[in-house]
C-alpha positions in Angstrom: 97.0 75.4 109.8 97.4 78.7 108.7 96.1 80.7 111.0 95.3 84.8 109.7 96.0 87.0 113.0 97.1 89.9 114.0 101.0 88.9 115.4 103.8 89.4 113.7 104.9 86.9 111.3 105.2 84.1 113.0 106.4 79.7 112.6 105.3 78.0 115.5 105.9 74.1 114.8 104.0 71.5 117.5 106.3 68.5 117.9 103.6 64.9 118.2 103.8 63.6 121.1 103.9 60.1 119.7 104.3 58.7 116.0 101.0 58.4 116.0 100.2 62.1 116.9 100.6 64.6 113.5 102.0 68.4 113.6 100.8 71.0 112.3 102.5 74.1 111.5 101.4 77.6 112.8 101.4 80.4 110.6 100.2 84.0 111.6 100.4 86.5 109.5 100.5 90.2 110.2 97.9 92.7 108.1 99.9 96.0 108.3 103.2 94.4 107.9 101.8 92.5 105.0 100.7 95.5 103.0 103.5 97.7 104.0 105.5 95.4 102.1 103.5 95.2 99.3 104.0 98.6 99.0 107.1 98.6 99.5 108.2 96.2 96.7 105.7 98.7 94.3 107.2 101.5 95.2 110.7 100.3 94.4 109.0 99.0 90.6 108.0 102.5 90.0 111.4 104.0 90.8 112.7 101.5 88.6 110.4 102.1 85.6 111.1 105.6 86.0 114.8 105.6 86.5 114.6 103.1 83.1 112.3 105.9 81.0 115.4 108.1 82.3 118.2 106.1 80.8 116.3 105.6 77.7 115.0 109.2 76.8 118.1 111.7 78.5 121.3 109.5 78.4 119.5 107.2 74.5 120.3 103.8 75.9 116.9 102.1 75.1 118.0 98.8 76.3 121.0 99.5 79.0 121.9 95.4 79.4 117.5 94.9 79.6 116.8 97.0 82.5 114.9 99.2 80.6 112.3 96.6 79.5 112.9 94.4 82.4 110.8 97.4 84.7 108.9 99.3 82.1 105.6 99.6 83.8 104.4 99.6 79.6 106.3 96.0 78.9 104.7 92.7 78.9 106.4 89.5 80.6 108.8 91.5 83.0 108.6 91.7 86.4 106.2 94.5 87.2 103.8 92.5 85.3 104.7 89.8 87.3 104.2 91.2 90.3 100.6 92.9 89.2 99.7 89.2 88.6 100.7 88.1 91.5 98.7 91.0 93.9 95.4 90.3 91.2 95.9 87.0 92.3 96.1 87.1 96.3 93.4 89.3 96.0 91.2 86.6 94.0 92.5 84.1 96.3 91.4 85.9 99.7 87.4 86.3 98.1 87.9 82.1 97.2 88.3 82.3 101.0 85.8 84.6 102.9 83.6 82.9 99.8 84.0 79.6 101.2 83.0 80.9 104.3 80.7 82.4 103.7 78.9 79.0 101.8 79.6 76.7 105.5 77.5 80.0 106.9 74.5 80.3 103.4 75.1 83.9 104.2 72.6 84.8 101.9 75.6 87.1 99.5 78.2 83.7 99.7 77.4 83.6 95.7 78.8 87.5 95.3 81.4 87.1 97.0 82.2 84.1 94.1 81.6 86.0 91.1 84.3 88.8 93.1 86.9 85.7 93.2 86.7 85.0 89.7 86.5 88.5 88.5 89.8 88.8 90.3 90.9 85.7 89.1 90.2 87.0 85.5 91.6 90.3 85.6 95.6 88.8 86.6 94.7 86.2 83.8 93.9 89.3 81.6 97.1 91.0 83.2 100.0 88.5 82.5 98.1 87.7 79.0 96.6 91.2 77.9 92.8 89.8 76.7 92.1 93.4 76.8 93.7 94.1 73.4 91.9 91.9 71.5 88.4 94.3 72.9 90.6 96.9 71.4 90.1 95.8 67.9 86.3 95.1 68.8 85.8 98.5 69.8 87.2 100.0 67.0 84.4 98.3 64.7 81.6 99.9 67.0 83.5 102.8 66.5 84.3 102.3 62.7 88.1 103.1 63.1 91.0 102.4 64.4 93.0 104.2 67.0 90.3 107.1 66.2 91.4 109.2 69.7 89.1 110.6 72.0 88.2 109.2 75.5 87.6 105.3 73.1 91.6 106.2 71.1 91.4 102.7 73.2 88.8 100.7 72.3 88.1 98.3 75.7 87.5 101.2 77.4 84.0 101.6 76.4 83.7 97.6 77.5 85.9 98.2 80.7 83.3 101.6 81.7 80.3 99.1 80.9 81.5 96.5 82.9 82.2 98.4 85.7 79.2 99.9 85.6 77.6 96.6 85.5 79.3 95.2 88.5 78.2 98.6 90.6 74.8 98.5 90.2 74.1 94.6 90.0 76.2 94.6 93.3 74.5 97.6 95.3 72.4 95.3 98.3 75.2 93.8 98.5 77.8 96.9 99.5 75.3 98.9 101.6 75.0 94.9 104.0 79.2 95.3 104.5 79.7 96.6 107.6 81.0 100.5 107.6 84.4 100.3 107.6 84.8 97.7 104.9 82.8 99.9 102.7 84.9 102.7 103.2 88.3 100.3 102.2 86.0 99.1 99.6 85.1 101.9 97.6 88.3 103.6 97.6 90.2 100.5 96.6 88.0 100.5 93.4 87.9 104.3 93.1 91.5 103.9 93.4 92.0 101.7 90.8 89.6 102.7 88.1 91.2 106.3 88.4 94.2 104.8 87.0 92.5 101.6 84.9 90.1 103.5 83.4 90.6 107.4 83.9 94.3 107.4 83.3 94.4 105.1 80.0 92.0 107.7 78.6 94.4 110.2 79.0 97.2 108.2 77.7 95.2 107.9 75.3 94.2 111.3 74.0 98.1 112.2 74.8 98.5 109.6 72.4 95.6 110.9 69.5 97.5 114.4 69.9 101.0 113.0 70.1 101.0 110.8 67.2 102.5 107.5 69.1 103.6 107.1 72.8 107.1 106.4 72.6 108.2 109.8 74.4 108.9 110.0 78.3 106.2 111.9 78.8 103.2 108.8 77.7 106.1 107.1 79.9 104.9 109.0 83.0 101.7 108.8 82.5 101.7 104.9 82.3 104.1 105.1 85.3 100.6 106.9 87.0 98.2 104.1 85.2 99.8 101.2 86.9 101.2 103.3 90.5 97.3 103.6 90.9 96.2 99.6 89.8 98.8 98.4 92.3 98.0 100.5 94.6 94.6 100.4 94.6 94.8 96.0 94.3 96.5 96.5 97.5 94.0 98.3 99.2 91.6 95.3 98.0 94.4 93.1 99.8 94.0 95.4 103.2 90.1 95.5 103.2 89.9 91.3 102.9 92.4 91.2 105.4 90.9 93.1 107.8 87.2 91.7 107.1 88.4 87.8 107.9 89.7 88.6 110.9 87.1 90.7 111.8 84.7 87.6 110.7 87.3 85.1 113.1 87.9 82.9 109.8 90.1 80.4 110.3 92.4 78.6 107.6 93.4 74.8 108.2 95.7 72.6 105.4 96.4 69.3 106.6 98.2 66.7 104.4 97.0 63.3 105.5 99.3 60.2 105.2 97.7 56.5 104.0 97.5 54.0 106.7 100.5 51.7 106.6 98.2 48.9 108.3 95.4 49.9 106.3 94.4 46.2 104.9 92.5 46.2 101.4 90.2 43.3 100.4 
């Protein structure tokens, strides 16, 4: 049994009264403790990435036994990428739990929660595999020039802006029906995430175009700000979703059933 409630991390095992009774384990998750832990990990990853870039550009060691790449926020298949993917997957899972609850209640906006869950799932897949990089080529085809400079130096940005606008407009009614506190938390999380994913990404494109490349300490610091804002935005969303789940008093039970040994088969 998994309960989302106020007490801190606790595990309680209920002993069966007899051999035929079932045992259950209750795990209580403290929202604030979880969010602080995620924020702490994010801060450590940001510091590690900056330290790696200082080693690279100040000390002239661009490997450092693999440390530089292992923690660089703009590299693929490393620890920050794994952590960001886990954050997005967790947010997708929470949205999915809410969607299931809303479906049982026949809530008017149940499909909106389902779609949001799939959007976060796609974002997790994209974080792990950088699917959006394929949109760069399409963006360059639209502009007629590869890495043309300007705000669309990275071609995928135009599609990201369009998608953000479409989601915002199509979810306006859904957003307005939410509790006031949830509205504030959602808009803060979205604003923080998009300021990094789109806002700082545009600044990176402008810097890269004017300085002929991405290999500089200054560029790596822009990446640090971008990724930091993105992770902070997702953590804010997780905090908002956990608070909403608690408000709705959603309880999740997981049971593993065993087949009866004495069951007779025809």
